[in-house]
C-alpha positions in Angstrom: 17.1 -57.4 -100.6 15.4 -54.9 -102.8 17.4 -53.1 -105.5 16.3 -50.2 -107.7 18.6 -49.7 -110.7 17.8 -47.4 -113.6 14.2 -47.0 -112.5 13.7 -50.8 -112.3 13.1 -52.5 -108.9 14.6 -55.9 -108.3 13.9 -57.8 -105.1 14.8 -60.9 -103.1 16.3 -62.0 -99.8 19.8 -63.1 -99.0 20.5 -65.6 -96.2 23.9 -66.6 -94.9 23.2 -70.1 -93.5 26.2 -70.6 -91.3 28.4 -67.8 -90.0 30.1 -67.1 -86.6 30.0 -63.5 -85.4 33.1 -62.0 -83.8 32.9 -60.6 -80.2 32.4 -57.0 -81.6 30.2 -56.8 -84.7 30.2 -53.9 -87.1 28.1 -52.8 -90.0 30.3 -51.3 -92.7 30.3 -49.9 -96.1 33.3 -49.7 -98.5 34.0 -48.6 -102.0 37.0 -47.9 -104.3 37.3 -46.0 -107.6 40.7 -47.1 -108.8 41.5 -45.7 -112.2 37.9 -44.7 -112.9 35.6 -42.3 -111.1 32.1 -42.5 -109.4 30.2 -41.3 -106.4 29.4 -44.1 -104.0 27.0 -43.2 -101.2 24.5 -44.6 -98.8 21.8 -43.2 -96.7 18.5 -44.1 -95.0 20.2 -46.9 -93.0 18.1 -48.9 -90.6 18.4 -52.3 -88.9 16.4 -54.8 -87.0 16.5 -58.1 -85.3 14.0 -60.8 -84.6 11.7 -61.7 -87.4 12.7 -64.2 -90.0 13.7 -62.3 -93.2 10.9 -64.0 -95.1 8.4 -62.3 -92.7 9.5 -59.0 -94.2 8.9 -60.0 -97.9 7.0 -57.5 -100.0 5.3 -58.0 -103.4 7.6 -57.7 -106.4 8.3 -54.0 -107.1 7.4 -52.8 -103.6 9.8 -51.0 -101.4 10.9 -52.9 -98.2 9.2 -51.8 -94.9 11.1 -49.5 -92.6 13.1 -51.4 -90.0 12.7 -50.3 -86.3 16.2 -48.9 -85.7 17.3 -46.0 -87.9 21.1 -45.5 -87.8 22.4 -42.0 -88.0 25.3 -41.5 -90.3 26.9 -39.4 -87.6 27.7 -42.6 -85.7 29.9 -44.2 -88.3 33.7 -44.1 -88.1 35.0 -42.9 -91.5 38.3 -43.7 -93.1 40.0 -42.8 -96.4 37.9 -40.8 -98.8 34.6 -41.4 -96.9 32.9 -38.2 -95.6 29.6 -37.0 -94.3 27.4 -34.9 -96.7 24.3 -34.1 -94.6 22.5 -37.4 -93.9 24.5 -39.2 -96.6 27.7 -41.3 -96.2 29.7 -40.3 -99.2 32.2 -43.2 -99.5 33.9 -42.0 -102.7 33.5 -38.9 -104.8 34.1 -38.4 -108.6 37.9 -38.7 -108.5 40.4 -41.4 -109.4 42.2 -43.6 -106.9 39.7 -43.1 -104.0 38.9 -45.7 -101.3 36.7 -45.2 -98.4 35.1 -47.1 -95.5 32.5 -46.3 -92.9 31.9 -48.6 -89.9 29.3 -48.7 -87.1 29.4 -51.0 -84.0 26.3 -53.2 -83.7 24.7 -54.6 -80.5 23.7 -58.1 -81.7 24.4 -61.6 -80.5 25.1 -64.7 -82.6 21.5 -66.0 -82.1 19.9 -62.8 -83.5 18.4 -62.7 -86.9 19.8 -59.4 -88.2 18.3 -57.3 -91.0 19.8 -54.2 -92.6 18.2 -51.8 -95.1 19.7 -48.8 -96.8 19.6 -46.8 -100.0 22.7 -46.6 -102.2 24.0 -44.8 -105.2 26.8 -45.5 -107.6 27.2 -43.1 -110.6 28.2 -39.8 -112.1 31.6 -40.9 -113.2 33.4 -43.2 -115.6 32.3 -46.5 -114.3 33.8 -47.4 -110.8 30.7 -49.1 -109.7 31.6 -51.2 -106.7 30.0 -50.7 -103.2 30.1 -53.3 -100.5 28.1 -53.7 -97.3 29.8 -55.7 -94.5 28.5 -57.3 -91.3 31.0 -59.0 -89.1 
């Protein structure tokens, strides 16, 4: 995982050692503003299978390499406040009491090593800063 917050880049890899995938697997993004406000969006989504995550490691501060399968935001099923804004999945906008989700069906099997990469943004409002990526 590589994170860039406030012009600083933070990196690392997350591994889930034991997890059973359901019959249909989805990649999803969700966010909620509650009583505060913020834009929550993602774009530049890509995925890959195969290589061990550690094979993709980059030096500290480097951006992760592009994965082989870009995912168009047009293929996500949106719910709640989620909407498309060009090539961006806008999960919430600067308004109170918003909640949105976006899901995309994946074609992976339990033995695959799955990798996902995306750019995200949380900001412009009063502090609702939660965005979640889901695989399952």
